[in-house]
C-alpha positions in Angstrom: -8.8 21.2 -30.7 -6.8 19.5 -33.9 -7.5 20.5 -37.3 -9.5 17.6 -38.7 -12.2 18.7 -35.7 -11.8 22.0 -37.3 -12.9 20.9 -41.1 -16.1 21.0 -42.3 -17.8 17.2 -42.2 -18.2 14.8 -45.2 -21.9 14.5 -43.9 -24.2 16.0 -42.2 -27.4 14.4 -40.1 -31.3 15.7 -40.3 -33.5 14.6 -38.1 -36.1 16.0 -38.5 -39.5 14.9 -36.6 -37.8 11.6 -34.9 -37.5 13.6 -32.3 -41.7 13.2 -31.7 -42.0 9.2 -32.6 -46.0 9.6 -31.8 -46.4 11.6 -34.3 -45.3 10.3 -37.2 -47.6 8.0 -39.0 -50.0 11.0 -38.7 -47.4 14.1 -39.4 -46.3 12.2 -43.1 -49.8 11.8 -43.9 -50.9 15.5 -43.0 -47.2 17.0 -45.3 -48.0 14.4 -47.8 -51.1 15.6 -48.7 -50.0 19.0 -48.8 -47.6 18.7 -50.6 -50.3 16.7 -53.5 -52.3 19.7 -52.7 -49.5 21.5 -53.6 -48.7 20.3 -56.7 -51.8 20.0 -58.2 -52.4 23.0 -57.0 -49.9 24.8 -58.9 -49.7 22.3 -61.7 -53.9 23.2 -61.8 -52.9 27.6 -62.2 -49.9 26.2 -65.1 -51.5 24.7 -67.3 -55.7 26.7 -67.2 -53.4 29.6 -67.6 -51.6 28.4 -70.4 -55.2 26.8 -72.5 -56.8 30.4 -71.8 -55.5 32.9 -74.4 -57.6 35.7 -72.4 -55.9 34.7 -68.9 -52.7 35.7 -70.9 -52.3 38.4 -69.3 -49.5 40.5 -66.8 -50.9 39.6 -63.7 -51.8 35.6 -64.7 -48.1 36.1 -66.4 -46.8 36.1 -62.8 -49.4 34.4 -61.2 -47.7 31.6 -63.3 -44.3 32.0 -61.9 -45.4 32.2 -58.5 -46.8 29.0 -59.2 -43.6 27.3 -61.0 -41.6 29.0 -58.1 -43.9 26.7 -55.5 -43.7 24.2 -57.2 -39.9 23.7 -57.8 -39.7 25.8 -53.6 -42.1 22.4 -52.3 -39.5 19.6 -55.0 -36.8 20.9 -53.0 -37.8 20.2 -49.5 -40.8 18.1 -49.3 -39.4 14.7 -50.5 -36.6 14.9 -48.2 -39.4 16.2 -45.2 -41.6 13.1 -46.2 -38.4 10.7 -45.9 -37.9 11.9 -42.7 -40.6 9.7 -41.3 -39.1 6.3 -41.9 -36.1 7.2 -40.7 -34.1 8.6 -37.7 -31.9 10.2 -39.3 -30.5 11.3 -43.1 -27.7 11.4 -43.7 -26.7 14.7 -46.3 -23.0 15.6 -47.9 -21.9 18.7 -47.0 -22.2 19.8 -50.6 -25.7 18.4 -51.5 -26.4 20.4 -48.1 -25.1 23.0 -49.9 -26.5 22.8 -52.7 -30.4 22.3 -50.8 -29.6 26.0 -49.6 -28.9 27.7 -52.4 -32.3 26.4 -54.5 -33.7 27.5 -50.7 -31.9 30.2 -50.0 -32.5 31.2 -54.2 -35.7 30.9 -54.1 -36.9 32.7 -51.5 -35.5 35.5 -52.3 -37.5 35.4 -55.9 -40.6 34.8 -53.7 -39.9 38.3 -52.4 -39.5 40.4 -55.4 -42.0 38.5 -58.0 -44.2 39.7 -55.0 -43.4 42.7 -55.2 -43.9 42.5 -58.8 -47.4 41.5 -58.4 -48.1 45.0 -56.0 -46.9 46.7 -58.0 -48.6 45.6 -61.4 -51.9 45.8 -59.9 -51.3 49.8 -58.9 -50.3 49.9 -62.4 -54.1 48.5 -63.3 -56.4 50.2 -60.8 -54.3 53.1 -60.8 -53.4 53.6 -64.3 -55.9 51.2 -65.8 -55.6 53.6 -69.9 -52.0 53.4 -69.9 -51.8 49.3 -68.3 -51.0 47.4 -71.1 -48.3 50.1 -72.5 -46.5 49.8 -69.5 -47.2 46.6 -68.3 -45.3 45.2 -72.1 -44.8 41.6 -72.4 -41.4 42.8 -73.2 -41.5 44.4 -69.4 -43.1 41.5 -67.6 -40.5 39.1 -69.7 -37.5 41.9 -67.5 -39.4 41.7 -64.6 -39.8 38.2 -64.2 -36.3 37.5 -65.3 -34.8 40.1 -63.2 -36.6 38.4 -60.0 -35.0 35.3 -60.4 -31.2 36.1 -61.9 -31.9 38.4 -58.7 -32.5 35.7 -56.0 -30.8 33.4 -57.2 -27.6 35.6 -57.1 -28.3 36.7 -54.1 -28.2 33.2 -52.9 -24.6 32.7 -53.7 -22.5 35.1 -50.7 -24.3 33.2 -48.4 -23.1 29.5 -49.7 -19.8 31.0 -49.8 -19.3 31.9 -46.0 -21.3 29.3 -45.2 -18.6 26.8 -46.6 -16.6 28.3 -45.4 -18.0 27.7 -41.2 -16.2 24.6 -39.7 -18.6 22.9 -37.6 -15.9 20.6 -35.3 -17.7 17.3 -34.7 -21.5 19.1 -34.4 -22.6 17.5 -37.6 -26.2 16.9 -36.3 -29.0 19.7 -37.6 -31.8 20.2 -35.9 -34.4 20.2 -38.3 -36.2 19.0 -42.0 -33.7 20.0 -43.8 -30.2 22.4 -44.9 -31.6 25.7 -43.1 -28.7 28.4 -42.8 -30.3 28.8 -39.2 -29.5 25.6 -37.9 -26.4 25.8 -40.0 -25.2 29.1 -38.0 -26.6 27.3 -34.5 -24.0 24.4 -34.7 -21.1 25.5 -36.2 -18.3 26.7 -34.0 -16.9 29.6 -35.6 -17.4 33.3 -35.8 -21.1 33.9 -37.7 -20.9 37.3 -38.1 -20.6 37.5 -41.2 -22.4 35.1 -42.0 -25.2 37.0 -39.7 -24.4 40.6 -41.0 -24.8 39.2 -44.3 -28.8 37.5 -43.6 -29.1 41.6 -41.8 -28.1 43.0 -44.7 -30.2 40.8 -47.4 -32.9 40.9 -45.3 -33.0 45.1 -45.4 -32.3 45.3 -48.7 -34.4 42.6 -50.4 -36.9 42.1 -47.9 -37.8 45.0 -46.4 -37.7 47.1 -49.6 -39.7 44.4 -51.0 -42.1 44.8 -48.2 -41.9 48.8 -48.2 -42.4 49.6 -52.2 -45.7 47.1 -51.7 -47.1 48.9 -48.6 -46.2 52.2 -51.0 -48.1 50.4 -54.2 -51.0 49.0 -52.0 -51.5 52.2 -49.7 -51.0 54.6 -53.8 -54.3 51.5 -54.8 -56.1 51.8 -51.8 -56.9 55.8 -52.6 -57.8 54.8 -56.3 -59.9 52.2 -55.6 -62.1 55.0 -53.0 -62.5 56.9 -55.4 -64.4 54.4 -57.2 -68.5 55.2 -56.8 -70.2 51.7 -58.1 -70.0 48.8 -55.1 -69.1 46.2 -57.4 -66.4 47.8 -58.6 -64.4 48.7 -55.1 -65.4 44.9 -54.1 -64.0 43.5 -56.8 -61.0 45.4 -56.5 -60.6 45.5 -52.7 -61.2 41.3 -53.2 -57.5 41.2 -55.6 -55.6 42.7 -52.9 -56.6 41.2 -49.3 -55.6 38.1 -51.6 -52.0 38.9 -52.0 -51.9 41.5 -48.2 -52.5 38.2 -46.7 -49.8 35.6 -48.9 -47.4 38.8 -48.4 -48.2 39.3 -44.7 -47.4 35.5 -43.9 -44.4 35.3 -46.3 -42.6 38.2 -44.5 -43.6 37.8 -40.5 -42.9 33.9 -40.5 -39.4 34.2 -41.9 -38.5 37.5 -40.4 -39.5 36.4 -37.5 -36.6 33.4 -38.1 -33.7 35.1 -39.3 -34.3 39.0 -38.6 -32.9 38.0 -35.5 -29.3 36.4 -33.2 -28.4 32.9 -33.3 -27.9 32.7 -30.1 -32.1 33.1 -29.8 -32.5 31.2 -32.2 -34.5 27.8 -30.7 -34.2 24.7 -32.7 -37.5 23.1 -31.8 -40.1 26.5 -31.8 -37.9 27.6 -35.3 -38.6 23.5 -36.7 -42.4 23.7 -36.6 -42.2 27.5 -37.9 -40.8 26.5 -40.4 -43.4 25.0 -42.2 -46.0 28.0 -41.8 -43.5 29.3 -45.4 -42.9 25.9 -46.5 -45.9 24.2 -46.2 -48.5 26.3 -45.5 -47.7 29.9 -47.9 -47.2 27.4 -51.7 -50.7 25.9 -50.9 -52.4 28.6 -49.9 -50.7 31.3 -53.1 -53.7 28.7 -55.8 -56.5 29.2 -52.8 -56.3 32.9 -52.5 -54.7 34.0 -55.8 -56.4 31.6 -58.5 -59.2 29.0 -57.2 -61.4 32.2 -56.2 -60.9 33.8 -58.6 -64.1 34.4 -61.1 -62.0 34.5 -63.6 -59.6 32.1 -63.5 -63.1 29.7 -62.6 -64.7 30.2 -66.0 -61.4 30.0 -67.2 -60.6 26.3 -65.6 -64.8 25.6 -66.1 -64.1 25.8 -70.1 -60.4 23.8 -69.6 -62.7 21.1 -68.1 -64.9 21.1 -70.3 -62.4 20.8 -73.5 -60.9 18.2 -71.6 -64.0 16.9 -71.3 -64.9 16.8 -75.0 -61.6 15.8 -75.9 -61.8 12.2 -74.1 -64.9 11.6 -75.1 -64.3 12.2 -79.2 -61.2 9.5 -78.5 -63.3 7.1 -76.6 -65.9 6.8 -79.6 -62.9 6.9 -82.1 -61.7 3.0 -80.3 -65.6 2.2 -79.8 -65.7 2.6 -84.3 -62.4 0.4 -84.6 
């Protein structure tokens, strides 16, 4: 094998869902709707929280970060995903592929950490309510959010460095809808032991440790909830916890099943479909689960809608007088 064949390719050909042509139009419509609903739902959370001062609490502060993260997350992946339904394959330069992988891995890590911080926030709110605003002060919240983003993006760097050193011989076709690390390792002709080891280490340190901290937080929360005598109080607390745990289980299960296993067991077709659970489903479910079923948020949303209607009527009145 000559040296040229061992070098990294100038581009990758990402095939997307071109292997199932009979579903091209239905899938395009479905993913377009999911993308738009995800953007609208998360933008709604951001604007409503920003415009209602009584929602300026630690819980909603972290929810806005999660919403912003989900907007960035789907924007990195969905435009390319939608383009696949009109093209048989998309050529992506090696540099662009690494850049997409960097943001994807970084934002996945940030989501792990934000979910953990949100669990800690609920633990403090329910188990130590008298000192909640002292413990979760504005400065602490800012540091926790900044730390989550910083650690997440820094964590992506060693993965990108190791992938950039891989050789791909004549294999430049990625049977996926984005530059996924597992798909890249699958087509590489280099030894991917270091890459897989790094994935396992990061998975153990970040994903599993985050999951353990979430379980510990909610174990203590559950113990505190059981001491509440009011049935309505219990229901409200359990509702908040159940919503968060639903997203956590969905997010962790899909990602761990994808990456916490050897590359030799990787099935391109199955994993491509499985990826949709955390690429499309989780960002769409977040605004529904966390806020749109939250009574306090719905009241704030209705208040914002009324204020917007009043403003529109006032503007219309001014122009009609003119």
